[in-house]
C-alpha positions in Angstrom: 0.0 0.0 0.0 1.3 3.5 -0.9 2.1 5.6 2.1 0.1 8.8 2.5 3.3 10.5 3.3 4.2 10.3 -0.4 1.1 12.2 -1.5 2.5 15.7 -1.0 5.6 14.7 -3.0 3.4 13.5 -5.9 1.4 16.8 -5.7 4.7 18.8 -5.9 5.9 16.8 -8.8 2.7 17.3 -10.7 2.7 21.0 -10.0 6.3 21.2 -11.2 5.4 19.3 -14.4 2.5 21.6 -15.1 4.6 24.7 -14.5 7.2 23.4 -17.0 4.4 22.7 -19.5 3.0 26.2 -19.2 6.5 27.7 -19.7 6.8 25.7 -22.9 3.3 26.9 -24.1 4.2 30.5 -23.3 7.5 30.1 -25.1 5.9 29.0 -28.3 3.3 31.7 -28.2 5.9 34.4 -27.6 8.1 33.1 -30.4 5.2 33.1 -32.9 4.3 36.7 -31.9 7.9 37.9 -32.1 9.1 36.1 -35.2 5.9 35.2 -37.2 7.4 31.6 -37.5 4.7 29.0 -36.7 7.2 26.2 -37.0 10.0 26.9 -34.4 12.5 24.2 -33.7 12.1 22.2 -30.5 15.6 23.2 -29.5 14.6 26.9 -29.7 11.4 26.2 -27.8 13.2 24.4 -25.1 15.8 27.1 -24.8 13.2 29.9 -24.6 11.3 27.9 -21.9 14.5 27.1 -20.0 14.0 23.4 -20.1 15.9 20.5 -21.8 14.8 19.2 -25.1 14.2 15.9 -23.4 11.8 17.5 -21.0 9.8 19.2 -23.9 9.5 15.8 -25.7 8.6 14.0 -22.5 5.8 16.5 -21.7 4.3 16.8 -25.2 5.7 14.0 -27.3 6.1 16.0 -30.5 6.5 19.6 -31.8 3.1 19.4 -33.4 1.6 18.6 -30.0 3.3 21.7 -28.5 1.7 24.0 -31.1 -1.6 22.3 -30.8 -1.4 22.8 -27.0 -0.9 26.6 -27.7 -4.1 26.6 -29.8 -6.0 24.6 -27.1 -4.8 27.1 -24.5 -6.0 30.1 -26.5 -9.0 28.9 -28.4 -11.9 27.0 -26.6 -14.5 28.2 -29.1 -17.1 25.4 -28.6 -17.0 25.7 -24.8 -17.4 29.4 -24.8 -20.1 29.3 -27.5 -22.1 27.0 -25.3 -22.2 29.6 -22.5 -23.3 32.7 -24.5 -26.9 33.8 -25.1 -28.7 35.6 -27.8 -32.3 37.0 -28.4 -32.9 34.6 -31.3 -31.1 32.0 -33.4 -30.1 34.4 -36.1 -28.6 36.7 -33.6 -26.8 33.7 -32.2 -25.0 33.2 -35.5 -23.5 36.7 -35.2 -22.8 36.3 -31.5 -20.8 33.2 -32.5 -19.1 35.1 -35.3 -18.1 37.9 -32.9 -16.8 35.4 -30.4 -14.7 33.7 -33.0 -13.3 37.0 -34.4 -12.5 38.3 -30.9 -9.7 35.8 -30.6 -8.0 37.3 -33.6 -8.6 41.0 -33.0 -7.4 40.8 -29.4 -4.1 39.1 -30.3 -3.3 39.8 -34.0 0.4 39.3 -33.6 -0.2 35.7 -32.6 -3.0 34.7 -34.9 -2.0 36.4 -38.2 1.1 34.1 -38.6 -1.1 31.1 -37.7 -3.6 32.0 -40.3 -0.9 32.6 -42.9 0.4 29.2 -42.2 -3.1 27.7 -42.3 -3.8 29.3 -45.7 -0.3 28.6 -47.1 -0.6 26.3 -50.1 3.2 26.0 -50.7 3.4 22.6 -49.1 6.6 23.7 -47.2 5.1 23.2 -43.7 5.8 19.9 -42.1 2.9 20.1 -39.7 -0.9 20.8 -39.7 -1.7 23.9 -37.7 -5.3 22.9 -37.2 -5.9 19.1 -37.2 -9.0 17.7 -38.9 -10.8 16.8 -35.7 -10.6 20.4 -34.5 -12.0 21.6 -37.8 -14.8 19.1 -37.6 -15.7 20.2 -34.1 -15.9 23.9 -35.2 -18.0 23.1 -38.2 -20.4 21.0 -36.1 -20.8 23.9 -33.7 -21.7 26.2 -36.5 -24.2 23.7 -38.0 -25.9 23.3 -34.7 -26.5 27.1 -34.5 -27.9 27.2 -38.1 -30.1 24.2 -37.4 -31.6 25.9 -34.4 -32.4 29.0 -36.6 -34.0 26.8 -39.2 -36.0 24.8 -36.6 -37.4 28.1 -35.1 -38.5 29.4 -38.5 -35.8 32.0 -39.2 -34.3 30.0 -42.1 -36.2 28.2 -44.9 -36.8 24.6 -44.2 -35.8 23.6 -47.7 -32.3 25.1 -47.4 -29.4 22.8 -46.8 -27.7 23.5 -43.4 -24.5 21.8 -44.7 -24.3 24.1 -47.7 -25.1 27.2 -45.7 -22.3 26.3 -43.3 -19.9 25.8 -46.1 -20.8 29.1 -47.7 -20.3 30.9 -44.4 -17.0 29.2 -44.0 -15.8 30.1 -47.5 -16.9 33.7 -46.9 -15.1 33.9 -43.6 -12.0 32.3 -45.0 -11.8 35.0 -47.7 -12.0 37.7 -45.0 -9.4 36.0 -42.9 -7.1 35.7 -45.9 -7.3 39.4 -46.5 -6.7 40.1 -42.8 -3.8 37.6 -42.5 -2.0 39.3 -45.4 -2.8 42.7 -43.9 -4.9 43.8 -46.8 -7.8 44.1 -44.3 -7.1 46.1 -41.1 -8.0 44.4 -37.8 -10.8 46.9 -37.0 -12.5 46.0 -40.3 -12.4 42.2 -39.8 -15.5 41.8 -37.7 -17.9 43.9 -39.8 -16.4 42.7 -43.2 -16.9 39.0 -42.3 -20.2 39.7 -40.6 -21.6 41.5 -43.6 -20.7 38.5 -45.8 -22.5 36.2 -43.3 -25.6 38.5 -43.3 -25.8 38.6 -47.1 -25.5 34.8 -47.4 -28.1 34.1 -44.8 -30.5 36.6 -46.3 -30.8 34.4 -49.3 -32.0 31.5 -47.1 -34.0 33.5 -44.6 -37.7 33.5 -44.0 -39.5 36.9 -43.6 -38.9 36.6 -39.8 -35.2 36.0 -40.4 -34.8 38.8 -42.9 -36.0 41.4 -40.4 -33.1 40.6 -38.0 -30.6 40.3 -40.9 -31.5 43.8 -42.3 -30.6 45.2 -38.9 -27.3 43.4 -38.9 -26.5 44.5 -42.5 -27.2 48.2 -41.6 -25.0 47.9 -38.4 -22.0 46.3 -40.1 -22.2 48.8 -43.0 -22.2 51.7 -40.6 -19.0 50.5 -39.0 -17.1 50.1 -42.2 -15.3 52.9 -44.0 
């Protein structure tokens, strides 16, 4: 039987392990902000975190896992989305949009390089910034919001939720590409992408849904140059 006297030692070891883990996560985040490089070497990461390379690999297993841990640490979209409220399902679409964009506008030095890497088609990167399972979770969250709007009569029952979600994703990706390449200023990202959402949803909206969408369109237009 394990002696209870060893429990404090176990607790200290776990706290020390978590402290080293957080140092590594902070090191990666700071390196991305400072250099724009989303693929720093494990040696550089370990040096910045003041740990050995062996410790970094023991705690995470791979460099890809380190970068993913940085994303997990910064972006818990589905969890936060579940806790927010809106007056109606159409408004919920835009509340979700504003929540998603808030990550990027609050920390552009960190997210711009990540989006440039995500949108890079050169094939030079040796790692996937956003794994397929994360992308699937995000798309499922958006489809759930759209399905609720359809069930409550704000979107036409004949419209495909899958295609609506894809259209919104394509529109948002275009806005993110412009922002990542600095063609679109950070303050214009939210209204630009939101306006695209509103126009797409208007084509699938019922009369009840169009009323809310007209208000959104007017608000986003007024905040753009």
